[in-house]
mmCIF file of the N, C-alpha and C atoms, coordinates in Angstrom:
data_MODEL
# 
_entry.id   MODEL 
# 
loop_
_atom_site.group_PDB 
_atom_site.id 
_atom_site.type_symbol 
_atom_site.label_atom_id 
_atom_site.label_alt_id 
_atom_site.label_comp_id 
_atom_site.label_asym_id 
_atom_site.label_entity_id 
_atom_site.label_seq_id 
_atom_site.pdbx_PDB_ins_code 
_atom_site.Cartn_x 
_atom_site.Cartn_y 
_atom_site.Cartn_z 
_atom_site.occupancy 
_atom_site.B_iso_or_equiv 
_atom_site.pdbx_formal_charge 
_atom_site.auth_seq_id 
_atom_site.auth_comp_id 
_atom_site.auth_asym_id 
_atom_site.auth_atom_id 
_atom_site.pdbx_PDB_model_num 
ATOM 1   N N  . UNK A 1 1  ? 22.807 4.468   131.763 1.00 0.00 ? 1  UNK A N  1 
ATOM 2   C CA . UNK A 1 1  ? 23.077 3.259   131.019 1.00 0.00 ? 1  UNK A CA 1 
ATOM 3   C C  . UNK A 1 1  ? 23.562 2.997   129.783 1.00 0.00 ? 1  UNK A C  1 
ATOM 4   N N  . UNK A 1 2  ? 23.694 2.068   129.078 1.00 0.00 ? 2  UNK A N  1 
ATOM 5   C CA . UNK A 1 2  ? 24.208 2.000   127.853 1.00 0.00 ? 2  UNK A CA 1 
ATOM 6   C C  . UNK A 1 2  ? 23.342 0.806   127.136 1.00 0.00 ? 2  UNK A C  1 
ATOM 7   N N  . UNK A 1 3  ? 23.235 2.318   125.593 1.00 0.00 ? 3  UNK A N  1 
ATOM 8   C CA . UNK A 1 3  ? 22.119 1.262   125.243 1.00 0.00 ? 3  UNK A CA 1 
ATOM 9   C C  . UNK A 1 3  ? 22.603 0.149   124.048 1.00 0.00 ? 3  UNK A C  1 
ATOM 10  N N  . UNK A 1 4  ? 21.638 -0.593  124.428 1.00 0.00 ? 4  UNK A N  1 
ATOM 11  C CA . UNK A 1 4  ? 21.710 -2.130  123.321 1.00 0.00 ? 4  UNK A CA 1 
ATOM 12  C C  . UNK A 1 4  ? 22.047 -1.934  122.138 1.00 0.00 ? 4  UNK A C  1 
ATOM 13  N N  . UNK A 1 5  ? 23.192 -2.661  121.569 1.00 0.00 ? 5  UNK A N  1 
ATOM 14  C CA . UNK A 1 5  ? 23.515 -2.260  120.587 1.00 0.00 ? 5  UNK A CA 1 
ATOM 15  C C  . UNK A 1 5  ? 23.122 -3.379  119.324 1.00 0.00 ? 5  UNK A C  1 
ATOM 16  N N  . UNK A 1 6  ? 22.617 -3.086  118.358 1.00 0.00 ? 6  UNK A N  1 
ATOM 17  C CA . UNK A 1 6  ? 21.998 -3.692  117.509 1.00 0.00 ? 6  UNK A CA 1 
ATOM 18  C C  . UNK A 1 6  ? 23.016 -3.911  116.133 1.00 0.00 ? 6  UNK A C  1 
ATOM 19  N N  . UNK A 1 7  ? 24.507 -3.884  116.059 1.00 0.00 ? 7  UNK A N  1 
ATOM 20  C CA . UNK A 1 7  ? 25.065 -4.544  115.356 1.00 0.00 ? 7  UNK A CA 1 
ATOM 21  C C  . UNK A 1 7  ? 25.447 -5.745  116.177 1.00 0.00 ? 7  UNK A C  1 
ATOM 22  N N  . UNK A 1 8  ? 25.820 -6.657  114.946 1.00 0.00 ? 8  UNK A N  1 
ATOM 23  C CA . UNK A 1 8  ? 26.054 -8.082  114.599 1.00 0.00 ? 8  UNK A CA 1 
ATOM 24  C C  . UNK A 1 8  ? 27.104 -8.314  113.919 1.00 0.00 ? 8  UNK A C  1 
ATOM 25  N N  . UNK A 1 9  ? 28.193 -9.204  113.767 1.00 0.00 ? 9  UNK A N  1 
ATOM 26  C CA . UNK A 1 9  ? 29.430 -9.311  112.874 1.00 0.00 ? 9  UNK A CA 1 
ATOM 27  C C  . UNK A 1 9  ? 28.783 -10.562 111.752 1.00 0.00 ? 9  UNK A C  1 
ATOM 28  N N  . UNK A 1 10 ? 28.347 -10.163 110.409 1.00 0.00 ? 10 UNK A N  1 
ATOM 29  C CA . UNK A 1 10 ? 28.747 -11.145 109.595 1.00 0.00 ? 10 UNK A CA 1 
ATOM 30  C C  . UNK A 1 10 ? 29.610 -11.425 109.040 1.00 0.00 ? 10 UNK A C  1 
ATOM 31  N N  . UNK A 1 11 ? 29.596 -12.513 107.568 1.00 0.00 ? 11 UNK A N  1 
ATOM 32  C CA . UNK A 1 11 ? 30.933 -12.862 107.149 1.00 0.00 ? 11 UNK A CA 1 
ATOM 33  C C  . UNK A 1 11 ? 30.400 -12.637 105.634 1.00 0.00 ? 11 UNK A C  1 
ATOM 34  N N  . UNK A 1 12 ? 31.156 -12.105 104.758 1.00 0.00 ? 12 UNK A N  1 
ATOM 35  C CA . UNK A 1 12 ? 31.176 -11.913 103.636 1.00 0.00 ? 12 UNK A CA 1 
ATOM 36  C C  . UNK A 1 12 ? 31.830 -12.310 102.588 1.00 0.00 ? 12 UNK A C  1 
ATOM 37  N N  . UNK A 1 13 ? 31.301 -13.131 101.786 1.00 0.00 ? 13 UNK A N  1 
ATOM 38  C CA . UNK A 1 13 ? 32.272 -14.213 100.703 1.00 0.00 ? 13 UNK A CA 1 
ATOM 39  C C  . UNK A 1 13 ? 32.565 -13.188 99.093  1.00 0.00 ? 13 UNK A C  1 
ATOM 40  N N  . UNK A 1 14 ? 33.737 -14.156 98.883  1.00 0.00 ? 14 UNK A N  1 
ATOM 41  C CA . UNK A 1 14 ? 33.932 -13.251 97.231  1.00 0.00 ? 14 UNK A CA 1 
ATOM 42  C C  . UNK A 1 14 ? 33.111 -13.877 96.608  1.00 0.00 ? 14 UNK A C  1 
ATOM 43  N N  . UNK A 1 15 ? 32.804 -13.245 95.398  1.00 0.00 ? 15 UNK A N  1 
ATOM 44  C CA . UNK A 1 15 ? 31.035 -13.803 94.857  1.00 0.00 ? 15 UNK A CA 1 
ATOM 45  C C  . UNK A 1 15 ? 31.840 -14.502 93.458  1.00 0.00 ? 15 UNK A C  1 
ATOM 46  N N  . UNK A 1 16 ? 33.250 -14.330 93.449  1.00 0.00 ? 16 UNK A N  1 
ATOM 47  C CA . UNK A 1 16 ? 33.729 -14.716 92.014  1.00 0.00 ? 16 UNK A CA 1 
ATOM 48  C C  . UNK A 1 16 ? 34.757 -16.365 92.197  1.00 0.00 ? 16 UNK A C  1 
ATOM 49  N N  . UNK A 1 17 ? 35.718 -15.959 93.388  1.00 0.00 ? 17 UNK A N  1 
ATOM 50  C CA . UNK A 1 17 ? 36.472 -17.390 93.666  1.00 0.00 ? 17 UNK A CA 1 
ATOM 51  C C  . UNK A 1 17 ? 35.882 -18.352 94.536  1.00 0.00 ? 17 UNK A C  1 
ATOM 52  N N  . UNK A 1 18 ? 35.037 -17.542 95.640  1.00 0.00 ? 18 UNK A N  1 
ATOM 53  C CA . UNK A 1 18 ? 34.428 -18.137 96.933  1.00 0.00 ? 18 UNK A CA 1 
ATOM 54  C C  . UNK A 1 18 ? 35.113 -18.692 98.115  1.00 0.00 ? 18 UNK A C  1 
ATOM 55  N N  . UNK A 1 19 ? 36.506 -18.300 97.819  1.00 0.00 ? 19 UNK A N  1 
ATOM 56  C CA . UNK A 1 19 ? 37.359 -18.361 98.653  1.00 0.00 ? 19 UNK A CA 1 
ATOM 57  C C  . UNK A 1 19 ? 37.677 -17.606 100.115 1.00 0.00 ? 19 UNK A C  1 
ATOM 58  N N  . UNK A 1 20 ? 37.846 -16.404 99.825  1.00 0.00 ? 20 UNK A N  1 
ATOM 59  C CA . UNK A 1 20 ? 38.035 -15.508 100.612 1.00 0.00 ? 20 UNK A CA 1 
ATOM 60  C C  . UNK A 1 20 ? 36.982 -15.021 101.376 1.00 0.00 ? 20 UNK A C  1 
ATOM 61  N N  . UNK A 1 21 ? 36.684 -14.860 102.606 1.00 0.00 ? 21 UNK A N  1 
ATOM 62  C CA . UNK A 1 21 ? 36.271 -14.232 103.249 1.00 0.00 ? 21 UNK A CA 1 
ATOM 63  C C  . UNK A 1 21 ? 36.698 -12.821 104.054 1.00 0.00 ? 21 UNK A C  1 
ATOM 64  N N  . UNK A 1 22 ? 35.950 -12.250 104.350 1.00 0.00 ? 22 UNK A N  1 
ATOM 65  C CA . UNK A 1 22 ? 35.976 -10.756 105.725 1.00 0.00 ? 22 UNK A CA 1 
ATOM 66  C C  . UNK A 1 22 ? 34.772 -10.977 106.431 1.00 0.00 ? 22 UNK A C  1 
ATOM 67  N N  . UNK A 1 23 ? 34.869 -10.271 107.824 1.00 0.00 ? 23 UNK A N  1 
ATOM 68  C CA . UNK A 1 23 ? 34.159 -10.409 108.509 1.00 0.00 ? 23 UNK A CA 1 
ATOM 69  C C  . UNK A 1 23 ? 33.712 -8.808  108.790 1.00 0.00 ? 23 UNK A C  1 
ATOM 70  N N  . UNK A 1 24 ? 32.483 -8.255  108.975 1.00 0.00 ? 24 UNK A N  1 
ATOM 71  C CA . UNK A 1 24 ? 32.374 -6.643  109.238 1.00 0.00 ? 24 UNK A CA 1 
ATOM 72  C C  . UNK A 1 24 ? 30.816 -6.679  109.789 1.00 0.00 ? 24 UNK A C  1 
ATOM 73  N N  . UNK A 1 25 ? 31.024 -5.647  111.123 1.00 0.00 ? 25 UNK A N  1 
ATOM 74  C CA . UNK A 1 25 ? 29.741 -5.267  111.564 1.00 0.00 ? 25 UNK A CA 1 
ATOM 75  C C  . UNK A 1 25 ? 28.721 -5.095  110.551 1.00 0.00 ? 25 UNK A C  1 
ATOM 76  N N  . UNK A 1 26 ? 27.289 -5.526  111.320 1.00 0.00 ? 26 UNK A N  1 
ATOM 77  C CA . UNK A 1 26 ? 26.303 -4.781  110.302 1.00 0.00 ? 26 UNK A CA 1 
ATOM 78  C C  . UNK A 1 26 ? 25.107 -4.424  111.125 1.00 0.00 ? 26 UNK A C  1 
ATOM 79  N N  . UNK A 1 27 ? 24.467 -3.690  111.033 1.00 0.00 ? 27 UNK A N  1 
ATOM 80  C CA . UNK A 1 27 ? 23.234 -2.763  111.749 1.00 0.00 ? 27 UNK A CA 1 
ATOM 81  C C  . UNK A 1 27 ? 22.061 -3.733  110.650 1.00 0.00 ? 27 UNK A C  1 
ATOM 82  N N  . UNK A 1 28 ? 21.245 -4.989  112.206 1.00 0.00 ? 28 UNK A N  1 
ATOM 83  C CA . UNK A 1 28 ? 20.290 -5.335  111.325 1.00 0.00 ? 28 UNK A CA 1 
ATOM 84  C C  . UNK A 1 28 ? 18.963 -4.472  111.698 1.00 0.00 ? 28 UNK A C  1 
ATOM 85  N N  . UNK A 1 29 ? 19.170 -3.572  112.007 1.00 0.00 ? 29 UNK A N  1 
ATOM 86  C CA . UNK A 1 29 ? 18.241 -2.771  112.747 1.00 0.00 ? 29 UNK A CA 1 
ATOM 87  C C  . UNK A 1 29 ? 17.966 -2.089  111.207 1.00 0.00 ? 29 UNK A C  1 
ATOM 88  N N  . UNK A 1 30 ? 18.915 -1.274  110.525 1.00 0.00 ? 30 UNK A N  1 
ATOM 89  C CA . UNK A 1 30 ? 18.661 -0.015  109.621 1.00 0.00 ? 30 UNK A CA 1 
ATOM 90  C C  . UNK A 1 30 ? 18.795 -1.010  108.327 1.00 0.00 ? 30 UNK A C  1 
ATOM 91  N N  . UNK A 1 31 ? 19.515 -2.394  108.379 1.00 0.00 ? 31 UNK A N  1 
ATOM 92  C CA . UNK A 1 31 ? 20.032 -2.910  106.804 1.00 0.00 ? 31 UNK A CA 1 
ATOM 93  C C  . UNK A 1 31 ? 19.194 -4.372  106.773 1.00 0.00 ? 31 UNK A C  1 
ATOM 94  N N  . UNK A 1 32 ? 18.307 -4.367  106.410 1.00 0.00 ? 32 UNK A N  1 
ATOM 95  C CA . UNK A 1 32 ? 17.658 -5.692  106.807 1.00 0.00 ? 32 UNK A CA 1 
ATOM 96  C C  . UNK A 1 32 ? 17.659 -6.561  105.545 1.00 0.00 ? 32 UNK A C  1 
ATOM 97  N N  . UNK A 1 33 ? 18.433 -6.161  104.250 1.00 0.00 ? 33 UNK A N  1 
ATOM 98  C CA . UNK A 1 33 ? 18.647 -6.838  103.165 1.00 0.00 ? 33 UNK A CA 1 
ATOM 99  C C  . UNK A 1 33 ? 20.119 -7.429  103.087 1.00 0.00 ? 33 UNK A C  1 
ATOM 100 N N  . UNK A 1 34 ? 20.280 -8.415  102.545 1.00 0.00 ? 34 UNK A N  1 
ATOM 101 C CA . UNK A 1 34 ? 22.092 -8.925  102.574 1.00 0.00 ? 34 UNK A CA 1 
ATOM 102 C C  . UNK A 1 34 ? 23.043 -7.803  102.101 1.00 0.00 ? 34 UNK A C  1 
ATOM 103 N N  . UNK A 1 35 ? 23.940 -7.665  102.664 1.00 0.00 ? 35 UNK A N  1 
ATOM 104 C CA . UNK A 1 35 ? 25.011 -6.830  102.372 1.00 0.00 ? 35 UNK A CA 1 
ATOM 105 C C  . UNK A 1 35 ? 25.778 -7.349  100.988 1.00 0.00 ? 35 UNK A C  1 
ATOM 106 N N  . UNK A 1 36 ? 26.609 -6.380  100.441 1.00 0.00 ? 36 UNK A N  1 
ATOM 107 C CA . UNK A 1 36 ? 27.356 -6.520  99.284  1.00 0.00 ? 36 UNK A CA 1 
ATOM 108 C C  . UNK A 1 36 ? 28.449 -5.028  99.354  1.00 0.00 ? 36 UNK A C  1 
ATOM 109 N N  . UNK A 1 37 ? 29.517 -5.570  99.128  1.00 0.00 ? 37 UNK A N  1 
ATOM 110 C CA . UNK A 1 37 ? 30.216 -4.520  99.326  1.00 0.00 ? 37 UNK A CA 1 
ATOM 111 C C  . UNK A 1 37 ? 31.751 -4.830  98.347  1.00 0.00 ? 37 UNK A C  1 
ATOM 112 N N  . UNK A 1 38 ? 32.287 -3.921  97.642  1.00 0.00 ? 38 UNK A N  1 
ATOM 113 C CA . UNK A 1 38 ? 32.873 -4.427  96.537  1.00 0.00 ? 38 UNK A CA 1 
ATOM 114 C C  . UNK A 1 38 ? 34.567 -4.073  97.311  1.00 0.00 ? 38 UNK A C  1 
ATOM 115 N N  . UNK A 1 39 ? 35.273 -5.201  97.543  1.00 0.00 ? 39 UNK A N  1 
ATOM 116 C CA . UNK A 1 39 ? 36.449 -5.097  98.008  1.00 0.00 ? 39 UNK A CA 1 
ATOM 117 C C  . UNK A 1 39 ? 37.538 -5.301  97.535  1.00 0.00 ? 39 UNK A C  1 
ATOM 118 N N  . UNK A 1 40 ? 38.799 -5.842  97.658  1.00 0.00 ? 40 UNK A N  1 
ATOM 119 C CA . UNK A 1 40 ? 40.177 -6.154  97.667  1.00 0.00 ? 40 UNK A CA 1 
ATOM 120 C C  . UNK A 1 40 ? 39.880 -7.767  97.618  1.00 0.00 ? 40 UNK A C  1 
ATOM 121 N N  . UNK A 1 41 ? 40.115 -8.490  96.714  1.00 0.00 ? 41 UNK A N  1 
ATOM 122 C CA . UNK A 1 41 ? 39.967 -10.148 96.933  1.00 0.00 ? 41 UNK A CA 1 
ATOM 123 C C  . UNK A 1 41 ? 41.686 -10.384 96.759  1.00 0.00 ? 41 UNK A C  1 
ATOM 124 N N  . UNK A 1 42 ? 42.288 -10.768 97.939  1.00 0.00 ? 42 UNK A N  1 
ATOM 125 C CA . UNK A 1 42 ? 43.922 -11.506 97.909  1.00 0.00 ? 42 UNK A CA 1 
ATOM 126 C C  . UNK A 1 42 ? 43.983 -12.691 96.705  1.00 0.00 ? 42 UNK A C  1 
ATOM 127 N N  . UNK A 1 43 ? 43.028 -13.759 96.700  1.00 0.00 ? 43 UNK A N  1 
ATOM 128 C CA . UNK A 1 43 ? 43.036 -14.633 95.901  1.00 0.00 ? 43 UNK A CA 1 
ATOM 129 C C  . UNK A 1 43 ? 42.906 -14.410 94.422  1.00 0.00 ? 43 UNK A C  1 
ATOM 130 N N  . UNK A 1 44 ? 41.966 -13.797 93.845  1.00 0.00 ? 44 UNK A N  1 
ATOM 131 C CA . UNK A 1 44 ? 41.563 -13.374 92.829  1.00 0.00 ? 44 UNK A CA 1 
ATOM 132 C C  . UNK A 1 44 ? 42.619 -12.232 92.062  1.00 0.00 ? 44 UNK A C  1 
ATOM 133 N N  . UNK A 1 45 ? 43.043 -11.635 93.339  1.00 0.00 ? 45 UNK A N  1 
ATOM 134 C CA . UNK A 1 45 ? 44.129 -10.530 92.725  1.00 0.00 ? 45 UNK A CA 1 
ATOM 135 C C  . UNK A 1 45 ? 43.140 -9.118  92.082  1.00 0.00 ? 45 UNK A C  1 
ATOM 136 N N  . UNK A 1 46 ? 41.860 -9.185  92.178  1.00 0.00 ? 46 UNK A N  1 
ATOM 137 C CA . UNK A 1 46 ? 41.383 -7.485  91.898  1.00 0.00 ? 46 UNK A CA 1 
ATOM 138 C C  . UNK A 1 46 ? 40.391 -7.544  92.684  1.00 0.00 ? 46 UNK A C  1 
ATOM 139 N N  . UNK A 1 47 ? 39.463 -6.298  92.502  1.00 0.00 ? 47 UNK A N  1 
ATOM 140 C CA . UNK A 1 47 ? 38.531 -5.491  93.528  1.00 0.00 ? 47 UNK A CA 1 
ATOM 141 C C  . UNK A 1 47 ? 37.133 -6.515  92.692  1.00 0.00 ? 47 UNK A C  1 
ATOM 142 N N  . UNK A 1 48 ? 36.402 -7.096  93.708  1.00 0.00 ? 48 UNK A N  1 
ATOM 143 C CA . UNK A 1 48 ? 35.327 -8.005  93.582  1.00 0.00 ? 48 UNK A CA 1 
ATOM 144 C C  . UNK A 1 48 ? 33.970 -7.734  94.362  1.00 0.00 ? 48 UNK A C  1 
ATOM 145 N N  . UNK A 1 49 ? 33.109 -8.238  94.074  1.00 0.00 ? 49 UNK A N  1 
ATOM 146 C CA . UNK A 1 49 ? 31.840 -7.994  95.070  1.00 0.00 ? 49 UNK A CA 1 
ATOM 147 C C  . UNK A 1 49 ? 31.925 -9.013  96.219  1.00 0.00 ? 49 UNK A C  1 
ATOM 148 N N  . UNK A 1 50 ? 31.900 -8.892  97.442  1.00 0.00 ? 50 UNK A N  1 
ATOM 149 C CA . UNK A 1 50 ? 31.785 -9.503  98.500  1.00 0.00 ? 50 UNK A CA 1 
ATOM 150 C C  . UNK A 1 50 ? 30.369 -9.460  98.917  1.00 0.00 ? 50 UNK A C  1 
ATOM 151 N N  . UNK A 1 51 ? 29.313 -10.702 99.214  1.00 0.00 ? 51 UNK A N  1 
ATOM 152 C CA . UNK A 1 51 ? 28.399 -10.844 99.355  1.00 0.00 ? 51 UNK A CA 1 
ATOM 153 C C  . UNK A 1 51 ? 27.791 -11.312 100.965 1.00 0.00 ? 51 UNK A C  1 
ATOM 154 N N  . UNK A 1 52 ? 27.010 -11.176 101.377 1.00 0.00 ? 52 UNK A N  1 
ATOM 155 C CA . UNK A 1 52 ? 27.337 -11.876 102.836 1.00 0.00 ? 52 UNK A CA 1 
ATOM 156 C C  . UNK A 1 52 ? 26.539 -13.183 102.694 1.00 0.00 ? 52 UNK A C  1 
ATOM 157 N N  . UNK A 1 53 ? 27.401 -13.945 103.515 1.00 0.00 ? 53 UNK A N  1 
ATOM 158 C CA . UNK A 1 53 ? 26.990 -15.697 103.262 1.00 0.00 ? 53 UNK A CA 1 
ATOM 159 C C  . UNK A 1 53 ? 26.605 -16.151 104.864 1.00 0.00 ? 53 UNK A C  1 
ATOM 160 N N  . UNK A 1 54 ? 26.118 -16.975 105.084 1.00 0.00 ? 54 UNK A N  1 
ATOM 161 C CA . UNK A 1 54 ? 25.787 -17.519 106.744 1.00 0.00 ? 54 UNK A CA 1 
ATOM 162 C C  . UNK A 1 54 ? 26.690 -18.039 107.164 1.00 0.00 ? 54 UNK A C  1 
# 
Protein backbone atom coordinates (compact mmCIF):
# COMPACT_ATOMS: atom_id res chain seq x y z
CA UNK A 1 0.00 0.00 0.00
CA UNK A 2 1.32 3.43 -0.89
CA UNK A 3 2.44 5.85 1.79
CA UNK A 4 0.43 9.07 2.14
CA UNK A 5 2.23 11.99 0.53
CA UNK A 6 2.89 15.02 2.78
CA UNK A 7 3.57 17.30 -0.18
CA UNK A 8 1.18 20.02 -1.24
CA UNK A 9 1.41 22.76 -3.85
CA UNK A 10 2.03 26.33 -2.70
CA UNK A 11 2.09 29.60 -4.62
CA UNK A 12 5.22 31.75 -4.52
CA UNK A 13 5.09 35.41 -5.60
CA UNK A 14 7.82 37.82 -6.71
CA UNK A 15 8.84 40.04 -3.78
CA UNK A 16 9.69 43.03 -6.01
CA UNK A 17 6.91 43.43 -8.60
CA UNK A 18 4.31 41.13 -6.94
CA UNK A 19 2.85 40.41 -10.40
CA UNK A 20 4.32 37.00 -11.32
CA UNK A 21 3.71 33.72 -9.48
CA UNK A 22 4.99 30.15 -9.62
CA UNK A 23 3.51 27.02 -8.06
CA UNK A 24 5.86 24.54 -6.45
CA UNK A 25 5.51 21.46 -4.23
CA UNK A 26 6.38 21.77 -0.55
CA UNK A 27 6.71 19.09 2.13
CA UNK A 28 4.73 20.64 4.99
CA UNK A 29 5.97 18.07 7.49
CA UNK A 30 9.68 18.91 7.07
CA UNK A 31 9.41 22.57 6.05
CA UNK A 32 7.09 24.40 8.43
CA UNK A 33 8.29 27.95 7.70
CA UNK A 34 7.39 29.88 4.55
CA UNK A 35 9.40 29.18 1.39
CA UNK A 36 11.83 31.73 -0.04
CA UNK A 37 13.39 30.78 -3.38
CA UNK A 38 15.47 32.89 -5.75
CA UNK A 39 14.07 32.47 -9.27
CA UNK A 40 13.88 34.38 -12.54
CA UNK A 41 10.98 36.80 -12.90
CA UNK A 42 10.03 37.52 -16.53
CA UNK A 43 8.17 40.71 -15.53
CA UNK A 44 11.14 42.25 -13.67
CA UNK A 45 13.67 40.80 -16.11
CA UNK A 46 16.05 39.57 -13.37
CA UNK A 47 16.49 37.01 -10.60
CA UNK A 48 14.50 37.96 -7.49
CA UNK A 49 13.41 36.35 -4.23
CA UNK A 50 10.03 34.65 -4.43
CA UNK A 51 8.14 34.26 -1.14
CA UNK A 52 5.28 31.91 -0.32
CA UNK A 53 1.84 33.52 -0.38
CA UNK A 54 -1.61 32.23 0.50
